Residue, then its C-alpha position, 0 to 999 in steps of 0.5 A: x187463292x181463286x174464288x171457286x164457283x160450283x154448279x150443280x143440277x140438284x139441291x141434294x148435290x149442293x147440300x154435300x158441299x156444305x162439308x167444305x172448309x169455312x172459305x166456302x165456294x160460291x154454289x148454285x143449283x140450276x135444276x134439270x134445265x140446260x138453258x137455265x144452267x147456262x144462265x146460272x153458270x154465268x151468274x157465278x162468274x158475275x158474282x166473283x168466281x174465278x174458277x168453275x166446277x161442274x159437280x154432282x150426279x151423272x148418267x152412265x153410258x159405258x158398260x161396266x161403269x157401276x153406280x157410285x163410280x166417280x168420273x173425273x174427265x179430262x175432256x167433255x163433249x158438248x152437244x154440238x160435237x165439239x170437245x173442251x178440255x178441263x184444266x189439266x193441272x187442276x185435274x191432276x192435282x185432284x186426281x192425286x188427292x183422290x188416290x184409292x178412289x179410282x175415278x174414271x177419266x173417260x170423256x163426259x158427254x153433255x146433253x140438253x135434256x135428260x136421257x129417258x130411254x136406253x136407246x138414247x143412252x146407247x146412241x149417245x155413247x156410240x157417237x160421243x165415245x163418252x163414259x157418262x153424261x150430264x146437263x151442267x158441264x157444258x154450261x160451266x165449260x162455256x162460261x169458263x171459256x167466255x171468262x177466260x178461267x179454268x174449269x173442272x168436272x167431278x161427277x158420280x154415276x147415279x143411273x148406269x148404262x142399263x138404267x134411266x131416270x123414271x118419268x115420275x122423278x122428272x115430273x117432280x123436279x123443280x126449277x131450283x133443283x129440289x125434288x117434291x116427294x109428293x109430286x113423285x108419289x102422285x105420278x107413281x100412282x098414275x104410273x105404277x110400272x115405274x116402281x122398280x125403276x124408282x127403287x133402283x134409282x133410289x139405291x143407285x143414287x144413294x151410292x153416287x151421293x155417298x161416293x161424292x161425299x167420300x171424294x170431298x172428304x178425301x179432297x178437303x177442298x176443290x180449289x185449284x192449285 
């Protein structure tokens, strides 16, 4: 069995992976930093990973893709416009075990920075034909190609196409992927207009994490076949 390496952006995403079997994968969290994600993904390879997964939350780009929708793409679009296909056999095996959860198989777009406006989301959707976006999948794809190993992406939509991550959350994110509630509260006091967006993100983010937890329960393991 190949040793699995899983890259997440947030600690709360990594925490979900504790439910996996005792032969736990290598898990690393890069924070909301695409450059750091590249270094962390390669570190997983150097620590012995033989297959890589990008796992966690994503921003929705396609209309109708609601919060909590799982995304299991067949390919990802790097921010330079090139496409990378995930391992098809691995993806098909995961999809088969996720019957009933109805994951989207639409393309995932990779971004170097968090999309902060609806205009940025629409522009990315138009030029990429992607249904969702994240910051870690490119790092996983690049490391996998460099090491000659398979990779997979499993994500859930936290902020749909008509919502964005409010700036108090971005301010409160640490480089290790943890979130400082105190820092977010301080920023919210300074910018109270973000309260409704924060409340929506809390609700939608909970749905996305619940969807990922359900997917893991169905799968039992993320290991490649």
